[in-house]
N, C-alpha and C positions, 0 to 999 in steps of 0.2 A: 670708710663711710663718706668721705668728702665727695667721692665720685657720684654717689646717690644724689646729693644736693645739686650738683652741676646738671644732672639730667632733667631736673624738673623744669628748667627753662625751655627745653626742647620737647615738643610733643613728638611721639613716634608715629609715623604713618606706615601702614602696611601697604606695600606696592608690589607690582609684579613686573620684573624685567626679564624678557625672554622666557616667559613661563616659569620663572623661579619666583617663589614667594619670599619677599625680603622686607626688612624693616629699615626705615631711614628716618633720621630726625627731620622735622620740618620747622622752619625753612632749612633748605640745604643748598648746595650749589650743583651746577651741571657737572663740574669736574668730579664731585663726590659721587654722583650717580653713575658716571662712566666707570669709576673705580669699583663701586658697589656691584654694578652689573657686569664687571669684567668685560667691558666692551672692547673688542679687538681694535688694534690700531688700523686706521684707514676706514673705520666704520663710523656712522653717524647714529646717535640715539634719537628715537622719535617718541613723542608722547601722544598716545592715542587720543583722538578727539571724537566724541560721539557725533553721529550724523554725517552729512555728506562733506564736511569740511576737510581740508587737507590736514593730516596729522602735523603737529608742531615739531620742529627739530629742537633738540636740546643742545644749546652751545656747550662745548667742553671748556668752560671757564668758571670764574668765581662769581658770576651773576646769581643773585638769590632766586631760588625757586620754591614756591609753596606747594606742598604735596597734599593730596587728599587720599584717604583710605581707599584702597581698591583700584587706584590708577594703574594703567598698564603702559609699559614702555617696551620698545623693541629696537633692535639695531639693524641697519642695512649698510652694505658697502657705500661709502660716501660717493655721491654722484657728481661728477664734474658738471658745471653749468652748461657746457656745450653739448651735453648728451641730448639726443633727440627724445621727445615724448610724443605720444599720440594725443592729438586734440581733435575736437569736432567743430567744424565751421559749417553752418547750414546743413547739418546732418551728413556731411562728408567727413570721413575719417582721414586725418592728414597728419604728417609728422612735422614737428617744428622744434628748433632748438629751445631749451628751457629759457634762455635769455634771448629775447628777440626784440623787435620794434613794432610799433603799431603799423607802420607802412608795410613791413614784411608780412604781417598777418593779413592785410588787405590783399596783397599780391597772392599769397598762399591760398587764401579763400576765394580768389577771383571775385572779390566784392565789386559790385557795379559802381560806376562813377558817383551817382547821386544817392548812394546808400551809406549808412553808418553801421559799423560793426559793434556789437555789444557782447560783453562777457556776462554770461548767466550767473547770477548770484543766488544762493539758496537763502530763503528767508525773506523778510519783509522789505529789505532795502532794495532800492532801484537797481536794475541791471546796469553795469558799468560801460559807458560808451568808450570805445578805444579810438584815440586820435590817429588820423591817418598821416603820421609824421614819424620822426625819428625817436619819439618818446620810448625809453626803454620799458619793455613789458616782460614780466616773468610769467610763463605759462606752466600749468601743472598737468600731469597726466590725466587724460580723460576729461579735461575741462571743456565746457561747451560754449561756443560763440555762435551768434547768429547775426545776419545783416537785415536791416530794415530800411525801407525808403525814407529819405529825409522828407518830412512833412512840412518843414519850415522853409518855404521857397519865397524869399522876399521878391516882390515884383511879379510873382506868378498870378495870373488871373483865373 
């Protein structure tokens, strides 16, 4: 009977991992979800995010994760960061390493000298200007960028 009392502290959430309906205590850990979902070695677990946002990776560690009923997870082979993904700059489909720099994106997109490159964000927040320098940038598959002429020209008449 003591087992019963222990369970009252943890709520059970009904989740789906790889189309399997499972129950997990919440909060739980990433490592427990990997075990529960029998995620294969060399695979990364992802938590589906509604809308156009990139799905979140679930780290295989002891960090606490709060689950919600009906959440879906899936796994994919872990992708090395040097793998190329397709991104879009000014409507051109281009391939870029996942880990790149602002300057590399300007070269890749053939951005004109007095233009600034922006990463499109979905939602109300401002699009993100990409600095034309060695700032490390992580890009995601099918992410959209566009360039726009700099309007702040000090000294221009």
